[in-house]
N, C-alpha and C positions, 0 to 999 in steps of 0.2 A: 608139511601138509597139515591143514587144519581139519580136525575130525571131531565130530559130535558123538558123545556117548550116552546111549539110552540107559535107563535104570537097570534093566536086567543084566546088562554087561558090567556095570559098575558094581552092582551087588555080588554077582558071580566072582568078581576079582577080590572080593573082601572075605569070601567064605570058602575055605579049603574043601569042605565036603560038598560044594555045589557041582553038579554035573558039568558045567562049563568053566570051572575054575582055571584050568590050565590055558584054555583058549583066551579067557578074559585076562589073565595075568600076562599072557604074551602080549597082548595089545597095551596094557598099562606099562609094561617094561619099555615099550617103544615110546611112551609118553616120558617116562623118567629119564630115558636116554635122550630126549629131545629130538627123536626122529619123527615123532607126531606131536603136534600142538593140540593138546587135549582141551575140549570144551564140553561143559555140562551146564544144564539150567539150574536155576535156583529151585524150581519146581522139582527137578530130578534129585536134587540134594534132600528135600523133605521126603520124597518117595522112597529113596534109599534108606533114610533113617526109619521110616514106617515099616518097610519090608524087613530090614535087619532085625528090628525089635519084635516083630510079631510072627515070623516064620519059624517053623519047627527045626531049626538047625540044632545039631549036636556038637558041641554043648550050645546051649541057648545063648543068646546075645542080648546082654542087658543094655539099657540106654547109654550108660557111661562107656561101655566097650564099643558100641556102635559109633558113638561120637569119636572115640579114639581111632576107629578104623577109617572113618570118613575124613577126619582131619589129618591123619598121617598118609593114607593111601591116595587121597583124591584132592583135597582142598590145597594142599602144599603145591600141586602140580597143574591143576586144572583152571582154566578161566571159567568164571561163572557168568552166565547171561540170563537175563530176565526179560519177560514180555511185560509190556505196559497194560494198564487196565483196559485200554481201548483194543489192544490185541487180543485180550482174553474175551471181550465182548464180541469181537469179530469172529473168533473161533466158535463160541456158542451160537452166534447167529447162523454161521455156515452150517453147522450140524443140524440146527432146527430147520432151516430152509431145504436142506437135503434129506430130511427125514432119518437122520442117523442119530442113534442114541447110544447110551451105554459108555463103557470105559475106554472106547476108541478115542474119545475126546482127549484123553491123556497122551496117547500116541501123537495126536495131531499137535498138541502143545510141544511135544519134543521136536517134531518136524518143523514147526514154525520157528522154534528156538535155533535149530540148526540152520534154517534159511536166514534168519536174522543175523546170525554170526558168521555168515559166509563160509560154511564148512564145505570142503570138497568131498568128505566121506561122512556117512552116518553109520555107526556101528549099533546094531541091535540084534536080538535074538528073536525078534517079532517081525522078521522079513515080510512075511505075506501081508501083515496088517499095514506095515508101512507102505509097501508097494500098492495096496489098494487105495490108500488115502493120498499118496503122492506119486502117481505113476511117472510124473515128469522127473522125479529124482531117482528113477530105477536103477541107473548105472552107479549112483552114489551110495546106495543102501547095501551094506554088507554085514556079515557076521564075523568075519576075520580078515 
């Protein structure tokens, strides 16, 4: 099964003190055991790095440690997918035409990356937001 992983799930899998650590680690274990084919976006990789290095985790995560976590836990096992410049433009245009603003655009980029990579499941902890943006994918959007 191909599964797309949203940033909060990936971050949680790297931080033992995160409230969703065990849930996220369970999913990543399935990727490591080849039960799930893990997919993440290049955008998500940058988001993970940003969140890991700015959040108030104890102990704090410096950039070198964040890279180590990402390269060891994720990049060695996940397929990276990227959107084209036109796909980014289409996303922004869609949001503008619908009167949508704010950070939901980032959720949309994850949804479009999951669509592009033909994932059967999308793992996120932002279930409500993903359902609002992509009701057609409702049965694919899960937290575990």
